[in-house]
C-alpha positions as CSV (number, residue, x, y, z in Angstrom):
1,R,-15.1,57.3,-68.0
2,K,-17.6,58.9,-65.4
3,R,-19.5,55.6,-65.3
4,K,-16.2,53.7,-64.4
5,M,-15.5,56.1,-61.6
6,K,-18.8,55.7,-60.1
7,I,-18.5,51.9,-60.3
8,R,-15.1,52.3,-58.6
9,R,-16.5,54.4,-55.7
10,F,-19.3,52.0,-55.2
11,I,-16.9,49.2,-54.9
12,V,-14.8,50.9,-52.4
13,A,-17.8,52.1,-50.4
14,A,-19.1,48.5,-50.2
15,A,-15.9,47.2,-49.1
16,G,-15.7,49.9,-46.3
17,I,-19.1,48.8,-45.3
18,A,-18.3,45.1,-45.4
19,A,-15.2,45.7,-43.2
20,F,-17.2,47.7,-40.8
21,F,-19.7,44.9,-40.4
22,S,-16.9,42.5,-40.1
23,L,-15.4,44.3,-37.4
24,S,-18.7,44.8,-35.7
25,L,-19.4,41.2,-35.9
26,S,-16.1,40.1,-34.5
27,A,-16.5,42.6,-31.5
28,Q,-19.9,41.1,-31.0
29,E,-18.5,37.7,-30.9
30,R,-15.8,38.4,-28.5
31,N,-18.4,40.0,-26.2
32,D,-20.3,36.7,-26.4
33,V,-17.2,35.0,-25.3
34,I,-16.5,37.5,-22.5
35,A,-20.2,37.1,-21.2
36,V,-19.6,33.1,-20.9
37,Y,-16.4,33.9,-19.3
38,N,-17.9,36.1,-16.7
39,E,-20.5,33.4,-16.0
40,G,-17.7,31.0,-15.2
41,A,-15.8,33.3,-13.1
42,K,-19.0,34.2,-11.0
43,A,-19.8,30.4,-10.5
44,I,-16.2,29.5,-9.4
45,Q,-17.0,29.8,-5.7
46,S,-20.6,28.6,-5.5
47,D,-21.0,26.0,-8.3
48,V,-17.7,24.5,-9.6
49,P,-19.5,22.2,-12.1
50,A,-21.3,25.2,-13.7
51,A,-17.9,27.1,-13.8
52,I,-16.3,24.2,-15.7
53,T,-19.2,24.1,-18.1
54,A,-18.8,27.8,-18.8
55,F,-14.9,27.8,-19.2
56,E,-15.1,24.8,-21.4
57,K,-17.6,26.7,-23.6
58,V,-15.2,29.7,-23.6
59,I,-12.7,27.6,-25.2
60,T,-15.1,26.2,-27.8
61,L,-16.4,29.6,-28.7
62,S,-12.8,31.2,-28.6
63,D,-11.7,28.6,-31.3
64,Q,-14.8,29.7,-33.4
65,V,-14.1,33.4,-33.1
66,G,-10.4,33.2,-33.8
67,E,-7.5,35.3,-32.7
68,S,-9.5,38.1,-31.2
69,A,-10.6,35.9,-28.4
70,D,-7.2,34.0,-27.8
71,D,-6.8,35.8,-24.4
72,L,-10.0,34.5,-23.1
73,K,-9.1,30.9,-24.2
74,Q,-5.8,31.1,-22.4
75,K,-7.4,32.4,-19.2
76,A,-10.0,29.5,-19.4
77,V,-7.2,26.9,-20.0
78,Q,-5.4,28.1,-17.0
79,V,-8.3,28.0,-14.6
80,L,-9.9,24.7,-15.8
81,P,-7.3,22.2,-14.2
82,G,-7.8,23.7,-10.9
83,L,-11.5,23.4,-11.0
84,Y,-11.4,19.8,-12.1
85,Y,-8.9,19.1,-9.3
86,K,-11.2,21.0,-6.8
87,L,-14.1,18.5,-7.8
88,A,-11.9,15.6,-7.1
89,A,-10.6,16.9,-3.8
90,T,-13.9,17.8,-2.7
91,A,-15.3,14.2,-3.2
92,Y,-12.2,12.8,-1.4
93,N,-12.6,15.2,1.6
94,E,-16.3,14.7,1.9
95,K,-15.7,10.9,1.9
96,K,-18.0,10.3,-1.2
97,P,-18.0,6.6,-2.5
98,T,-14.6,5.4,-3.6
99,A,-15.8,4.9,-7.1
100,E,-16.8,8.5,-7.3
101,I,-13.5,9.7,-5.8
102,I,-11.6,7.6,-8.3
103,S,-13.6,8.8,-11.4
104,A,-13.2,12.4,-10.4
105,A,-9.5,12.0,-9.7
106,K,-9.0,10.3,-13.2
107,L,-11.0,13.0,-14.9
108,A,-8.8,15.7,-13.2
109,G,-5.7,14.1,-14.1
110,S,-6.8,13.7,-17.9
111,M,-7.8,17.4,-17.9
112,A,-4.6,18.5,-16.4
113,E,-2.7,16.6,-18.9
114,K,-4.9,18.0,-21.7
115,Y,-4.4,21.5,-20.6
116,G,-0.6,21.1,-19.8
117,N,-0.7,21.7,-16.1
118,T,1.8,19.3,-14.4
119,T,1.1,20.5,-10.8
120,Y,-2.6,19.7,-10.9
121,G,-1.7,16.6,-12.7
122,A,0.5,15.4,-9.8
123,N,-2.1,16.4,-7.2
124,S,-4.9,14.5,-8.9
125,Q,-2.6,11.5,-9.0
126,K,-2.4,11.7,-5.3
127,I,-6.0,11.9,-4.9
128,L,-6.3,8.8,-7.3
129,V,-3.8,6.8,-5.2
130,N,-5.7,7.7,-1.8
131,G,-9.0,6.6,-3.7
132,Y,-7.7,3.4,-4.7
133,Y,-6.1,2.7,-1.3
134,R,-9.4,3.6,0.5
135,M,-11.3,1.0,-1.8
136,A,-8.6,-1.5,-1.2
137,T,-8.8,-1.1,2.6
138,E,-12.7,-1.3,2.4
139,L,-12.4,-4.6,0.4
140,F,-9.7,-6.0,2.8
141,S,-11.9,-5.4,5.7
142,A,-14.7,-7.2,4.1
143,N,-12.3,-10.2,3.5
144,D,-12.6,-9.6,-0.4
145,Y,-9.0,-10.4,-0.8
146,D,-9.2,-11.0,-4.6
147,N,-10.4,-7.3,-5.3
148,A,-8.6,-5.8,-2.5
149,M,-5.4,-7.3,-4.2
150,L,-6.4,-5.5,-7.4
151,A,-7.1,-2.2,-5.8
152,F,-3.6,-2.4,-3.8
153,D,-1.9,-3.2,-7.2
154,S,-3.5,-0.2,-8.8
155,V,-2.0,1.9,-6.1
156,L,1.2,0.4,-6.6
157,T,1.2,1.0,-10.3
158,L,0.8,4.7,-9.6
159,N,3.2,4.7,-6.8
160,P,5.4,1.7,-6.3
161,D,6.8,3.0,-3.0
162,H,3.2,3.2,-1.3
163,I,4.4,1.1,1.7
164,A,0.9,0.8,3.3
165,S,-0.1,-1.1,0.1
166,I,2.9,-3.3,0.2
167,Y,2.3,-4.2,3.7
168,N,-1.4,-4.9,3.2
169,K,-0.7,-7.2,0.3
170,A,1.8,-9.0,2.7
171,L,-1.1,-9.6,5.1
172,I,-3.4,-11.0,2.4
173,Y,-0.7,-13.4,1.3
174,R,-0.4,-14.4,5.1
175,N,-4.1,-14.8,5.3
176,R,-4.1,-17.0,2.3
177,E,-1.2,-19.2,3.6
178,E,0.9,-18.2,0.5
179,A,4.3,-18.3,2.5
180,D,6.7,-17.6,-0.3
181,L,4.6,-14.6,-1.7
182,F,4.3,-13.3,1.9
183,E,8.0,-13.5,2.5
184,Q,8.8,-11.7,-0.7
185,T,6.3,-9.0,-0.1
186,I,7.1,-8.5,3.6
187,D,10.9,-8.2,2.6
188,L,10.0,-5.7,-0.1
189,F,8.1,-3.7,2.6
190,L,11.1,-3.9,5.0
191,A,13.7,-2.7,2.4
192,K,11.5,0.3,1.5
193,L,11.5,1.4,5.1
194,D,13.7,4.2,6.6
195,P,15.7,2.3,9.3
196,E,15.4,5.4,11.7
197,K,12.1,7.0,11.0
198,D,10.2,3.7,10.4
199,A,11.7,1.7,13.2
200,D,8.3,1.0,14.7
201,K,6.9,-0.2,11.4
202,S,9.9,-2.4,10.8
203,A,9.6,-4.0,14.4
204,Q,5.9,-4.7,13.8
205,A,6.4,-6.3,10.4
206,K,9.3,-8.4,11.5
207,G,7.4,-9.5,14.5
208,G,4.4,-10.6,12.5
209,A,6.8,-12.5,10.0
210,L,8.7,-14.2,12.8
211,E,5.4,-15.4,14.4
212,Y,4.0,-16.5,11.0
213,F,7.0,-18.7,10.0
214,R,7.4,-19.9,13.7
215,A,3.9,-21.2,13.9
216,A,4.3,-22.7,10.4
217,G,7.4,-24.4,11.6
218,S,5.5,-25.7,14.8
219,K,2.7,-27.2,12.5
220,A,5.4,-28.9,10.5
221,I,7.1,-30.5,13.6
222,S,3.7,-31.8,14.5
223,A,3.3,-33.4,11.1
224,D,6.6,-35.1,11.6
225,Q,8.0,-32.8,8.5
226,L,11.2,-32.0,10.2
227,D,13.1,-30.6,7.1
228,Q,10.2,-28.3,6.3
229,A,10.1,-27.3,9.7
230,L,13.7,-26.5,9.9
231,E,13.3,-24.4,6.6
232,L,10.3,-22.4,8.0
233,L,11.9,-21.8,11.5
234,G,15.0,-20.5,9.5
235,K,12.8,-18.1,7.7
236,A,11.5,-16.9,11.0
237,A,15.0,-16.4,12.2
238,K,15.6,-13.7,9.5
239,Y,13.2,-11.6,11.3
240,G,14.6,-11.8,14.7
241,D,15.1,-14.3,17.5
242,D,12.9,-15.3,20.6
243,K,13.0,-18.0,23.1
244,T,10.0,-19.8,21.8
245,L,11.7,-19.9,18.3
246,F,14.7,-21.5,20.0
247,Y,12.4,-24.2,21.7
248,F,11.0,-25.2,18.4
249,F,14.4,-25.3,16.7
250,A,15.6,-27.6,19.7
251,D,12.4,-29.9,19.4
252,A,12.9,-30.2,15.5
253,Y,16.8,-31.0,15.8
254,N,16.2,-33.4,18.6
255,K,13.7,-35.3,16.7
256,K,16.2,-35.4,13.8
257,N,18.7,-36.9,16.2
258,N,20.9,-33.8,15.8
259,F,21.4,-33.6,19.6
260,A,24.2,-31.0,19.5
261,E,22.1,-28.5,17.8
262,G,19.1,-29.5,20.0
263,A,21.1,-28.8,23.1
264,A,22.4,-25.5,21.7
265,Y,19.1,-24.2,20.9
266,A,17.5,-25.4,24.2
267,Q,20.4,-23.5,26.1
268,K,19.8,-20.4,24.0
269,G,16.0,-20.4,25.0
270,L,16.8,-21.1,28.6
271,D,19.3,-18.2,28.7
272,L,16.5,-15.8,27.5
273,E,13.8,-17.2,29.8
274,T,13.6,-14.9,32.9
275,G,10.5,-16.5,34.2
276,D,9.9,-18.9,37.0
277,A,10.7,-22.9,37.2
278,E,7.4,-23.6,35.1
279,A,8.3,-21.2,32.5
280,K,11.8,-22.8,32.3
281,A,10.5,-26.3,32.2
282,M,10.0,-26.4,28.2
283,F,13.7,-25.5,27.6
284,Y,15.0,-28.0,30.3
285,Y,13.0,-30.7,28.6
286,Q,14.5,-30.3,25.3
287,L,17.9,-29.8,26.8
288,A,17.4,-33.1,28.6
289,V,16.3,-34.8,25.5
290,A,19.5,-33.7,23.8
291,Q,21.7,-34.7,26.6
292,A,20.2,-38.1,26.8
293,G,20.7,-38.5,23.0
294,Q,24.3,-37.5,23.5
295,G,24.7,-40.3,26.2
296,N,25.1,-37.7,29.1
297,T,22.7,-39.4,31.4
298,G,23.6,-37.5,34.6
299,A,23.1,-34.1,33.0
300,A,20.0,-35.4,31.4
301,C,18.5,-36.6,34.7
302,E,19.2,-33.3,36.2
303,S,17.6,-31.3,33.3
304,F,14.5,-33.7,33.4
305,R,14.3,-32.9,37.2
306,N,14.2,-29.2,36.3
307,A,11.5,-29.8,33.7
308,Q,9.0,-31.4,36.1
309,Y,6.6,-28.5,36.0
310,G,3.4,-27.6,34.3
311,P,2.5,-29.5,31.1
312,F,6.0,-31.2,31.0
313,A,5.8,-32.7,34.6
314,E,4.5,-36.1,33.4
315,A,6.7,-36.6,30.5
316,A,9.8,-35.6,32.5
317,K,9.0,-38.0,35.3
318,A,8.6,-40.8,32.8
319,Q,11.9,-39.8,31.2
320,R,13.8,-40.0,34.6
321,T,12.2,-43.4,35.3
322,N,13.5,-44.7,31.8
323,L,16.9,-43.3,32.5
324,K,16.8,-44.9,36.1
325,C,17.5,-41.5,37.6
326,D,17.9,-41.3,41.3
327,Q,14.6,-40.2,42.8
């Protein structure tokens, strides 16, 4: 009986010693985590990469230690997304190479997602957008349109309302002479603008589109592709009116023997022209061609007289001779 009691006392004592050593070991392991945490806290201001390394280690050690270190793990989880974001923001603000900015922003975004921080996730995406946009504009300036287009598309995948990227894509299509895609993209750009706040942007875009399609219409007239010319001039008219556009409309319609439309557009251009007689000559010439085509010789002779200036002088004089106008 005494022997059994001794054995029991020994077992109880051994268990107590084991529990003591277990508690001591747990406390020591927590202290190890605290030490690493403090390293990270100390490095936050002076060495962000070192701070990140320390806090990532805190999480790893906390998982090994268990419940007693959970509070330290949670603190590390809270601080890490901000540190990754700080690296990305610093790369952007210090104008590091665009590839470095994009890489840092992607990492910051993935870490924000991993640790459940939506605020830093959104902020990291903004830097990623800016990084891709900077890359795109650099490529655009270097006339590397293919890769610039890919970079602008990366921006728009992240932010479909990034109007600067939409506008620059339109410019690429214009430079490539891809008229249909230019039209679609500039229309998308205009649709996303605020009519009041973005009035200047709208005017610039419309002016560029009008000029592009007006010039394309002029080329088509020169190539005697009159139906195509009118289609292109019609697209130009979507973005506004100007006297030069009216001149080309008059020219195209006159060459198609649609003299009523030719006269109407020539008169519209003439009404807008506030310059001297030489400036008005181009419109008087088209008006005269239309009037002659309609059989109104008297009016045509007078209009050709008014067209005898500058580059239209010789042609207008020859037309007056053909019509047997009074000299």
